[in-house]
C-alpha positions as CSV (number, residue, x, y, z in Angstrom):
1,M,113.5,128.9,70.4
2,K,113.4,125.3,71.7
3,K,115.5,126.3,74.7
4,R,113.0,129.1,75.6
5,V,110.0,126.7,75.3
6,F,111.9,124.2,77.5
7,H,112.5,126.8,80.2
8,F,108.9,127.9,80.1
9,L,107.5,124.4,80.5
10,Y,110.1,123.7,83.2
11,Y,108.9,126.8,85.1
12,L,105.2,125.7,84.7
13,Y,106.1,122.2,85.9
14,I,107.9,123.6,89.0
15,K,104.9,125.8,89.8
16,R,102.5,123.0,89.4
17,L,104.4,120.7,91.7
18,S,105.0,123.4,94.3
19,F,101.2,124.0,94.5
20,L,100.7,120.2,94.9
21,L,103.3,120.2,97.7
22,I,101.5,123.0,99.6
23,L,98.1,121.3,99.0
24,G,99.6,118.0,100.3
25,C,100.9,119.7,103.5
26,I,97.5,121.2,104.2
27,H,95.8,117.9,103.6
28,A,98.3,115.9,105.7
29,F,98.5,118.1,108.7
30,F,95.0,119.6,108.8
31,I,92.7,116.9,107.3
32,W,94.2,113.4,107.1
33,H,97.6,112.0,107.9
34,G,97.4,109.3,105.1
35,D,98.1,112.0,102.5
36,I,99.9,110.9,99.3
37,L,100.2,114.3,97.6
38,I,103.4,115.3,99.4
39,N,105.1,112.2,98.1
40,Y,103.8,112.8,94.6
41,A,105.1,116.3,94.6
42,V,108.6,115.4,96.0
43,F,109.0,112.5,93.6
44,G,107.7,114.6,90.8
45,F,110.7,116.9,91.3
46,A,113.0,113.8,91.2
47,F,111.4,112.9,87.8
48,L,113.1,115.9,86.3
49,F,116.3,113.9,86.0
50,F,114.6,111.2,83.9
51,Y,112.0,112.9,81.7
52,K,114.2,113.0,78.6
53,M,114.6,109.2,78.4
54,K,112.8,107.2,75.7
55,G,109.5,105.6,76.6
56,R,110.7,102.0,76.5
57,N,113.8,102.8,78.6
58,L,111.5,104.5,81.2
59,I,109.3,101.5,81.4
60,L,112.3,99.1,81.7
61,L,114.1,101.3,84.3
62,G,110.9,101.7,86.3
63,S,110.1,98.0,86.2
64,V,113.6,97.0,87.3
65,C,113.7,99.6,90.1
66,Y,110.5,98.2,91.5
67,V,110.6,94.5,90.9
68,L,114.2,93.8,91.7
69,P,114.4,95.2,95.3
70,F,110.9,94.0,96.3
71,A,111.4,90.5,94.7
72,I,114.7,90.2,96.7
73,L,113.1,91.4,99.9
74,G,110.0,89.3,99.4
75,S,112.1,86.2,98.9
76,L,114.1,86.9,102.0
77,F,111.0,87.4,104.1
78,L,109.4,84.2,102.8
79,I,112.6,82.2,103.5
80,M,112.7,83.7,107.0
81,G,109.1,82.8,107.5
82,I,109.8,79.2,106.7
83,F,112.4,78.9,109.5
84,D,111.0,81.4,112.0
85,R,107.2,81.7,111.8
86,E,106.9,83.3,115.2
87,G,109.4,86.0,114.4
88,M,107.5,86.8,111.2
89,A,104.1,87.0,112.9
90,I,102.1,90.1,112.2
91,T,102.4,92.4,115.3
92,T,100.9,95.8,116.0
93,D,101.7,98.5,118.5
94,S,98.5,98.3,120.5
95,A,99.4,101.2,122.8
96,M,99.9,103.5,119.8
97,M,96.8,102.3,118.1
98,K,94.8,102.9,121.3
99,Q,96.2,106.4,121.6
100,S,95.3,107.3,118.0
101,L,91.8,105.8,118.5
102,E,91.1,107.8,121.7
103,V,92.5,111.1,120.4
104,Y,90.7,111.0,117.0
105,Q,87.5,109.9,118.7
106,S,87.3,112.3,121.6
107,G,90.4,114.5,121.6
108,T,90.5,118.3,121.2
109,F,91.3,120.0,117.9
110,T,94.9,120.6,119.1
111,E,95.4,117.0,120.3
112,I,94.1,115.7,116.9
113,M,96.5,118.1,115.1
114,S,99.4,116.8,117.1
115,Q,98.4,113.1,116.7
116,R,97.9,113.6,112.9
117,A,101.4,115.0,112.6
118,L,102.8,112.0,114.6
119,D,100.9,109.5,112.5
120,W,102.2,111.1,109.3
121,Y,105.8,111.0,110.6
122,M,105.5,107.3,111.6
123,V,105.0,106.5,107.9
124,N,107.1,109.2,106.3
125,N,110.2,109.3,108.5
126,P,113.7,109.0,107.1
127,F,113.9,105.3,108.0
128,N,111.0,104.5,105.6
129,A,112.2,107.0,102.9
130,I,113.9,104.3,100.8
131,I,110.9,102.0,100.9
132,L,108.5,104.8,100.0
133,F,110.7,106.0,97.2
134,L,111.1,102.5,95.7
135,S,107.4,101.7,96.1
136,I,106.2,104.9,94.4
137,F,108.8,106.6,92.1
138,P,109.3,103.6,89.7
139,F,105.6,104.0,88.7
140,F,106.4,107.6,87.7
141,L,108.9,106.2,85.3
142,I,106.6,103.5,84.0
143,G,103.7,105.8,83.7
144,A,105.7,108.4,81.7
145,G,107.1,105.6,79.5
146,V,103.6,104.2,78.8
147,A,102.4,107.8,77.9
148,K,105.4,108.3,75.6
149,Q,104.8,105.0,73.8
150,G,101.1,105.9,73.4
151,F,99.8,102.5,74.7
152,L,96.7,103.8,76.4
153,Q,96.1,106.7,73.9
154,K,95.8,104.1,71.1
155,P,94.4,100.9,72.7
156,T,93.1,99.6,69.4
157,Q,96.5,99.7,67.9
158,Y,98.0,97.8,70.8
159,K,94.9,95.6,71.5
160,R,96.7,92.2,71.3
161,Q,99.5,93.3,73.7
162,L,97.1,94.9,76.1
163,K,95.0,91.8,76.2
164,A,98.0,89.6,76.9
165,I,99.2,92.0,79.7
166,S,95.7,92.1,81.1
167,I,95.3,88.3,81.3
168,V,98.8,87.6,82.7
169,S,98.6,90.4,85.3
170,L,95.2,89.2,86.5
171,L,96.2,85.6,86.8
172,L,99.6,86.3,88.4
173,G,98.2,89.1,90.6
174,M,95.4,87.0,92.0
175,S,97.7,84.1,92.6
176,I,100.0,86.3,94.7
177,K,97.2,88.2,96.5
178,I,95.7,84.9,97.9
179,L,99.1,83.7,99.0
180,P,98.7,84.6,102.7
181,Y,95.3,82.9,102.8
182,V,96.2,79.6,101.2
183,T,99.7,79.2,102.8
184,V,100.8,80.9,106.0
185,Y,99.6,84.3,107.2
186,H,102.8,86.1,108.3
187,F,104.8,89.2,107.5
188,G,106.6,87.6,104.5
189,T,103.4,86.5,102.6
190,I,101.7,89.8,103.4
191,F,104.7,91.7,102.1
192,V,104.7,89.8,98.8
193,Q,101.0,90.1,98.3
194,D,101.1,93.8,99.0
195,Y,104.2,94.9,97.0
196,L,104.0,92.4,94.1
197,G,100.3,91.3,93.9
198,G,98.9,94.8,94.3
199,P,100.7,96.4,91.3
200,L,99.9,93.4,89.1
201,L,96.2,93.8,89.7
202,T,96.6,97.6,89.2
203,I,98.0,96.8,85.7
204,F,95.1,94.5,85.1
205,Y,92.6,97.3,86.0
206,I,94.3,99.8,83.8
207,T,94.6,97.6,80.7
208,A,91.1,96.1,81.1
209,I,89.4,99.5,81.4
210,A,91.4,100.8,78.4
211,L,90.1,97.9,76.4
212,L,86.6,98.1,77.7
213,A,86.4,101.8,76.9
214,E,86.8,100.9,73.2
215,Q,83.6,98.9,73.3
216,A,80.4,101.0,72.8
217,G,78.3,99.4,75.5
218,A,81.1,99.3,78.1
219,S,82.1,102.8,77.2
220,R,78.6,104.1,78.0
221,L,78.7,102.2,81.3
222,L,82.1,103.6,82.3
223,H,81.4,107.2,81.1
224,P,80.1,108.4,84.5
225,L,83.5,107.6,86.0
226,S,85.1,110.2,83.6
227,Y,83.5,113.0,85.6
228,I,85.2,111.7,88.7
229,G,88.5,111.6,86.9
230,R,88.3,115.1,85.4
231,M,88.1,116.6,88.9
232,S,90.0,113.9,90.7
233,M,91.9,116.2,93.0
234,S,88.7,117.9,94.2
235,N,87.1,114.5,94.8
236,Y,90.2,113.2,96.7
237,L,90.1,116.2,99.1
238,F,86.3,116.1,99.3
239,Q,86.3,112.5,100.4
240,S,88.9,113.3,103.2
241,M,86.8,116.3,104.4
242,V,83.6,114.2,104.5
243,C,85.4,111.5,106.5
244,M,86.9,114.1,108.8
245,A,83.4,115.5,109.6
246,I,82.2,112.0,110.3
247,F,85.0,110.3,112.2
248,Y,86.9,113.0,114.2
249,S,85.7,114.3,117.6
250,Y,84.9,117.7,116.2
251,G,82.5,116.0,113.8
252,L,80.4,113.0,114.7
253,G,83.2,111.2,116.5
254,L,82.7,107.8,114.9
255,Y,86.4,107.0,114.6
256,G,87.0,103.3,115.4
257,S,83.3,102.5,115.9
258,V,82.2,101.6,112.3
259,S,82.2,97.9,111.3
260,Y,83.7,96.6,108.1
261,T,80.2,96.1,106.6
262,T,79.0,99.6,107.5
263,G,82.3,101.0,106.2
264,F,81.9,99.2,102.9
265,V,78.3,100.5,102.4
266,F,79.4,104.0,103.4
267,L,82.3,103.8,100.8
268,I,79.9,102.8,98.0
269,A,77.4,105.5,99.0
270,L,80.1,108.2,99.1
271,F,81.5,107.2,95.8
272,C,78.1,107.2,94.1
273,L,77.5,110.7,95.6
274,Q,80.8,111.9,94.2
275,I,79.8,110.6,90.7
276,L,76.5,112.5,90.9
277,L,78.1,115.7,92.2
278,S,80.9,115.5,89.6
279,L,78.3,115.0,86.9
280,L,76.3,118.0,88.0
281,W,79.5,120.2,88.5
282,M,81.1,119.3,85.1
283,G,77.8,120.0,83.4
284,L,78.2,123.7,84.5
285,F,81.9,124.2,84.7
286,K,85.1,123.1,82.8
287,Y,87.2,122.4,85.9
288,G,86.7,121.1,89.4
289,P,87.1,123.8,92.1
290,V,90.6,122.7,93.2
291,E,91.7,122.0,89.6
292,Y,90.6,125.6,88.7
293,I,92.8,127.1,91.5
294,W,95.7,124.8,90.5
295,R,95.4,125.9,86.9
296,F,95.2,129.5,87.9
297,V,98.4,129.2,90.1
298,T,100.3,127.3,87.4
299,Y,99.5,129.7,84.4
300,G,99.1,132.9,86.3
301,K,95.8,133.9,84.7
302,K,92.2,133.0,85.3
303,P,90.9,130.1,83.2
304,V,87.4,130.3,81.7
305,M,85.4,128.4,84.3
306,R,81.8,128.3,83.0
307,R,80.8,126.3,80.0
């Protein structure tokens, strides 16, 4: 009986990831080259070799797999930066950036498709595969371990531990994130603040929100965000499609012509719009539109959509 249940769940998991992979390919090559769904799907298949491990072991393995290589690389880059600051200076391929800018801003549909595929490959090529794997997959392990241990499902029970983790991750994360701006701005300090500071602040956000959600006042304040989360895939793709319509040449053609301030205001406005649309949608339906299709493909039968 247990074996039959296992095979059924395994089959569902494969179907779910296969749909995610297809969705990622559509997103990466037809909408936005900065897609993350392909990586999530591929690494999700890799997780099949680890899912039977205990929660604490998953957290430990994931932490070691992430911290050890990036701490070593970060230390090497920092040491190299001390002796060779010019060699560690931040450089960009201006010709390639100019080409991308021109194509996205005024190119034909075919040219944009080709450029999008090239830009995707520049990040996701075999040379970068190890870095991509080490920077993403360990969090699959950590996340699964946290879920198995029930830390976020029962935040009150683990309140003291979550508070300690929240404070330490905030202080350590902020200290590392400001490193390039209070010391020397070069590849080494940028690498450290990206790969070590970023995840620490992410841990702070997660633990802080989990603790705040247990407070009545804060919970009400955070509640609108739950609608965004319940249809996160739809919102992720919606945001890309809106930006495609605004920035590409077959839209408004504003690629490369928006200032940081305008971009920030646009970001806040779009996110607020998504909260509103998600609230209205989830008031009528049980699933987001993409989540509905994903569920239908996974289980092979139509879910009940309307409330």
